[in-house]
C-alpha positions as CSV (number, residue, x, y, z in Angstrom):
1,M,-32.0,42.8,157.1
2,E,-29.3,41.7,159.4
3,G,-26.4,39.2,159.6
4,G,-27.9,35.9,158.5
5,D,-31.4,37.0,157.6
6,K,-31.1,35.6,154.0
7,L,-34.7,34.9,153.0
8,K,-35.7,34.9,149.7
9,E,-39.2,33.9,148.3
10,I,-39.5,30.9,146.1
11,E,-41.6,31.1,143.0
12,P,-44.6,28.6,142.8
13,E,-43.3,27.1,139.4
14,K,-39.9,26.5,141.3
15,L,-41.8,25.4,144.2
16,D,-43.6,22.7,142.5
17,K,-40.3,21.3,141.3
18,I,-38.6,20.5,144.5
19,T,-38.6,16.8,145.7
20,G,-36.9,15.8,149.2
21,G,-36.0,12.6,150.7
22,T,-36.0,9.1,149.2
23,A,-39.5,7.9,148.8
24,I,-40.2,4.3,149.3
25,S,-42.5,3.3,146.4
26,I,-45.8,0.9,147.3
27,W,-43.9,-2.0,145.5
28,T,-40.6,-1.8,148.2
29,G,-43.0,-1.9,150.9
30,I,-45.3,-4.7,149.6
31,V,-41.8,-6.6,149.1
32,I,-40.1,-5.6,152.7
33,A,-43.6,-6.7,153.8
34,A,-43.8,-10.0,152.4
35,I,-40.0,-11.0,153.5
36,V,-40.9,-10.3,156.8
37,V,-44.1,-12.4,157.0
38,F,-42.3,-15.0,155.2
39,I,-39.1,-14.9,157.6
40,A,-41.6,-15.0,160.5
41,G,-43.5,-17.8,159.6
42,V,-40.2,-19.9,159.0
43,I,-39.2,-18.8,162.5
44,E,-42.5,-19.8,163.9
45,G,-42.3,-22.9,162.7
46,I,-39.0,-23.9,163.9
47,T,-40.0,-22.9,167.3
48,N,-43.4,-24.1,167.5
49,P,-43.5,-27.3,165.2
50,E,-47.1,-28.9,164.5
51,R,-47.9,-31.8,162.0
52,C,-49.8,-31.4,159.2
53,N,-53.6,-32.9,159.5
54,G,-53.4,-34.7,156.1
């Protein structure tokens, strides 16, 4: 090995325990999508008001 070549093989047991990043759960995604849809509806209601047919 020369200089910066410092590679080490990771054991499969340790490899299974490695996690990375911040995962967004399904529920977080659903909540964010619901908020976006709600805000889009409010904006559409303000910009394009229509009377109810009731």
